[in-house]
Phi, psi and omega in degrees: 000146175270147179284129178245160175214192180228140175242141176243131181234126171261131181228152179242128181227150174253117179238116181050040177081002181253130178283133178233128175253129181227153173250125180245130180242132180230140175268128182212191184253018182242006177104197182266132173229126176258127183265172176213155179242133178229108185064236179257010182256129178241136181218150174280141172281172177290137182289148172220137182288137177251349183215098180272000185261340184198167179285123176290135184243334185203153177217148175224127179234090180289339177218169177289345181253009175208128172222156172223138179232153179228162183228180180282359180257004181085021181255151172236146179228134179244156180237131183256015182101341179230319186226152174266142176285169170287154177301136176250122179286121177259318181200179178263005180280177179257110180288141179248331186201150176224147175220130179238141176264332176192189183288353181249006176207122171221153173229135180232141179241155176243173182294336188266008175098016181255155174229145172232142181248145178249132182253013182101341180231323183212165180259143175283162173294149179299137177239135179284122179243347179217102187259014179297147179293141176053041178255144174238127173284124187264316188207150176228145174219129180241126176272334179202179177285356177240015174205114175225153174230133175244139173243147179244176184278009174253010178082022180253157173237143175237131182246153180242132180246016182114292179269337187214164179254143177283171171283155177300135178232134179299128179291129180088358179284143177279132180251000000 
C-alpha cells in the first residue's frame, strides 16, 4: 500500500471584485498540509502526517473548525480547527467514505457493508446495512443527522432516516 495523507489548503480568490476565502481539502500521498492565505498569496504549509497506521481514504469538513478523516485500518481522526486527534480505532474494516453534517454528526462506511455513526463524542459500533454478497459500499453523503444516502458497487442505494437504514434498492428501479 502507498502511504496517503490529507492536505488542507486555504485560498483567497478575487471573483468579480469580491474576496472569497475557501478551504480546499485533497487526499494525497504526502500527509496533512494546512494552507494559509496572506493578501493575494496562497501557500501550502509543510505536510505533517496525522495517521501513521493506515492509508487515509476519505475526509469530510462541514466547517473550517471541524473535519473527520478515515483510513483503511478502521481508524477515524478528527480536527477541531487547530489540532488533529490521535487515530481512534472504530473497527477492523477498511473505511471507504465519511460524511459529516457538523461536529456532532458523522457517518462512515466500510467495504463490507457496515456503518458507524459519530455523535460528537464517540463512535457507534459498526452496524451491517448492506449484506449482499461481494458488495462494497463506495460512498456516503449526509444532508442532516436524519438523512444519509450510501451507494454500493452493485448500483444500489441505502438511505438513513435518523433511526434506521433502508434495505438496498437498485438506483433507477421503479417501485
